[in-house]
C-alpha positions as CSV (number, residue, x, y, z in Angstrom):
1,M,1.0,19.0,-5.0
2,R,0.4,16.3,-2.7
3,T,3.5,15.0,-1.7
4,G,4.8,13.4,1.4
5,R,8.0,12.8,2.4
6,I,9.1,10.4,5.6
7,E,12.4,9.6,7.4
8,R,12.4,6.7,10.0
9,K,15.4,5.6,11.7
10,T,15.7,3.1,14.7
11,A,18.2,0.7,15.6
12,E,16.7,-1.5,12.9
13,T,16.0,-0.1,9.9
14,A,16.6,3.4,8.4
15,I,14.0,4.3,5.8
16,I,13.1,7.5,3.1
17,V,10.0,7.0,1.3
18,E,8.8,9.7,-0.7
19,V,5.6,9.8,-2.7
20,N,3.6,12.1,-5.0
21,L,-0.3,11.3,-5.1
22,D,-0.5,13.1,-8.4
23,G,2.2,11.4,-10.4
24,S,2.6,8.6,-13.4
25,G,3.4,5.7,-11.4
26,R,7.6,6.2,-11.6
27,Y,9.2,4.3,-8.8
28,D,13.0,4.2,-7.4
29,I,12.5,1.2,-4.8
30,S,15.5,-0.7,-2.8
31,T,14.3,-2.2,0.1
32,G,16.9,-5.3,0.1
33,I,14.2,-7.8,-0.6
34,G,13.8,-8.6,-4.6
35,F,10.0,-9.5,-4.4
36,L,8.8,-6.6,-2.2
37,D,11.1,-4.3,-4.5
38,H,8.7,-6.0,-7.0
39,M,5.5,-5.5,-5.4
40,V,5.8,-2.0,-4.5
41,E,7.1,-1.4,-7.8
42,Q,3.7,-2.9,-9.0
43,F,1.8,-0.5,-6.3
44,S,3.3,2.7,-7.8
45,K,2.8,1.5,-11.4
46,H,-0.8,0.8,-11.0
47,S,-1.7,3.2,-8.6
48,L,0.1,6.3,-10.5
49,I,1.4,7.4,-7.5
50,D,5.2,8.2,-7.9
51,V,6.9,6.4,-4.8
52,T,10.9,6.5,-3.8
53,L,11.8,3.8,-1.2
54,K,15.1,3.4,0.1
55,V,15.9,1.0,2.6
56,E,18.4,-0.3,5.2
57,G,17.4,-3.2,7.4
58,D,18.8,-5.6,9.6
59,L,18.2,-8.3,6.9
60,H,21.0,-10.4,9.0
61,V,18.4,-11.1,11.7
62,D,15.2,-11.9,9.4
63,Q,13.0,-9.7,6.8
64,H,10.3,-8.9,9.3
65,H,11.7,-5.1,10.2
66,T,12.3,-4.2,7.0
67,T,9.1,-5.3,5.6
68,E,7.1,-3.8,8.5
69,D,8.6,-0.6,8.8
70,S,8.9,0.3,5.1
71,A,5.1,-0.2,5.1
72,L,4.4,2.0,8.1
73,A,6.7,4.3,6.5
74,L,5.0,4.3,3.3
75,G,1.4,5.0,4.8
76,Q,2.9,7.9,6.9
77,A,3.8,9.1,3.5
78,L,0.6,8.6,2.2
79,T,-0.8,10.3,5.3
80,Q,1.1,13.4,4.7
81,A,0.3,13.7,1.0
82,L,-3.4,13.5,1.9
83,G,-3.4,16.3,4.1
84,D,-7.1,17.0,5.4
85,K,-8.3,14.5,2.2
86,A,-10.4,17.5,1.2
87,G,-11.9,16.8,-2.1
88,I,-10.8,12.9,-2.7
89,G,-12.8,9.9,-4.1
90,R,-12.5,8.4,-0.2
91,Y,-13.5,5.1,-1.8
92,G,-11.9,2.8,-3.9
93,M,-12.4,-0.9,-5.1
94,A,-10.5,-3.2,-8.0
95,Y,-10.7,-7.0,-9.1
96,S,-7.4,-7.7,-10.3
97,P,-7.2,-10.9,-12.1
98,M,-3.7,-12.7,-13.3
99,D,-4.3,-15.7,-15.2
100,E,-6.1,-18.3,-13.0
101,T,-6.0,-16.0,-10.1
102,L,-8.5,-13.3,-9.2
103,A,-8.3,-10.8,-6.4
104,R,-10.5,-8.2,-4.9
105,V,-9.6,-4.9,-3.1
106,T,-11.6,-2.5,-1.3
107,L,-11.1,0.1,0.4
108,D,-12.1,3.5,2.6
109,I,-9.5,6.2,3.2
110,S,-11.4,6.8,6.8
111,G,-9.1,7.2,9.1
112,R,-9.9,4.3,10.6
113,P,-7.3,1.5,10.3
114,Y,-8.1,-1.8,10.2
115,L,-7.7,-5.1,7.7
116,V,-9.6,-7.8,6.6
117,W,-7.3,-10.0,5.0
118,K,-8.8,-13.4,3.0
119,A,-6.1,-14.8,1.6
120,G,-3.3,-17.1,1.9
121,F,-0.2,-18.8,0.5
122,T,0.9,-22.5,0.2
123,Q,4.9,-22.0,-0.1
124,E,6.7,-20.0,2.4
125,K,8.7,-17.9,0.4
126,L,8.2,-15.9,-2.9
127,G,11.8,-15.3,-4.0
128,E,13.6,-15.0,-0.8
129,W,10.5,-13.1,0.8
130,D,8.6,-15.0,4.0
131,T,5.3,-15.1,2.5
132,E,4.0,-15.0,5.9
133,L,4.9,-11.2,5.7
134,I,2.1,-9.9,3.0
135,E,-0.5,-9.9,5.3
136,H,1.8,-7.9,7.8
137,W,2.7,-5.6,5.1
138,F,-0.9,-4.4,4.2
139,H,-1.3,-4.3,7.7
140,S,1.0,-1.9,8.7
141,V,0.3,0.3,5.6
142,A,-3.3,0.3,6.6
143,Q,-2.5,1.5,10.1
144,T,-0.3,4.3,9.2
145,A,-2.7,5.7,5.9
146,G,-5.9,5.3,8.1
147,I,-7.4,3.3,5.7
148,T,-10.4,0.4,6.1
149,L,-9.0,-2.2,3.9
150,H,-10.0,-5.6,2.7
151,A,-8.1,-7.7,0.7
152,E,-9.4,-11.0,-0.5
153,L,-8.3,-13.8,-2.9
154,L,-11.4,-15.4,-4.6
155,Y,-9.3,-17.7,-6.4
156,G,-6.5,-18.7,-7.6
157,T,-3.2,-21.6,-6.8
158,N,0.0,-19.9,-8.2
159,N,1.7,-18.4,-5.0
160,H,3.1,-15.7,-7.5
161,H,0.3,-14.6,-9.3
162,I,-1.7,-14.8,-5.7
163,C,0.2,-11.9,-4.3
164,E,0.8,-9.7,-7.8
165,A,-2.9,-9.5,-8.2
166,L,-3.5,-8.4,-4.5
167,Y,-0.6,-5.6,-4.8
168,K,-2.3,-4.4,-8.1
169,G,-5.7,-4.6,-6.4
170,F,-4.6,-2.4,-4.0
171,A,-2.8,-0.3,-6.1
172,R,-6.1,0.0,-8.6
173,A,-7.9,0.7,-5.1
174,M,-5.7,3.4,-4.1
175,R,-5.7,5.3,-7.6
176,M,-9.7,5.7,-7.2
177,A,-9.6,6.6,-3.7
178,V,-7.0,9.2,-3.8
179,E,-8.2,11.0,-6.8
180,L,-9.4,14.1,-6.9
181,D,-13.1,14.2,-7.6
182,P,-14.2,17.9,-9.2
183,R,-17.8,17.3,-8.2
184,K,-16.8,17.7,-4.4
185,R,-15.2,21.1,-5.0
186,G,-12.5,20.8,-2.1
187,A,-14.9,19.2,0.3
188,I,-14.4,16.6,3.1
189,P,-16.2,13.8,1.7
190,S,-17.8,13.2,5.1
191,T,-20.5,14.0,6.9
192,K,-18.6,14.7,10.0
193,G,-16.7,17.2,8.3
194,Q,-13.5,15.4,9.0
195,L,-12.0,12.3,8.2
196,G,-10.5,10.4,11.3
197,G,-11.3,10.8,14.7
């Protein structure tokens, strides 16, 4: 069973996250930020990665610490669940349409964190969530999960659709990348014999 569990407690947030890479997309998400909950639920549902995420954050300050720390913890749990990454597809890619919007997300679970972000928003908030934090969420997950991640908005005008298309694209790309490839017979997908480092 490829699972991960992280407990992270600081003066700003207290977080418990659990993931199961071989799940069915079940989720139990509570961050205190409704739109962030909705996006992590989308990630779980469309990646088929089971995710439990419970966050108590200093939302009386702002949403930054909750957004950042929950993404860092999720990335750590994914890394834990992946182990040495033996047998995984490693690469994932997805086009994600949502009405007038089309997003493209490609990634490599390389152990080398990097984010290329080519997307933007024309409103400051989605629900109560600051849209400037969306890029930061993706950056934080990529950092601790060791993912080279390219997220692009090809076109679109509705801010809700743009955000959701990016999360669903990320989910589908992750599903492809973490799935075990029987032809690899448990081999680590790198000529170096390891991923990361």
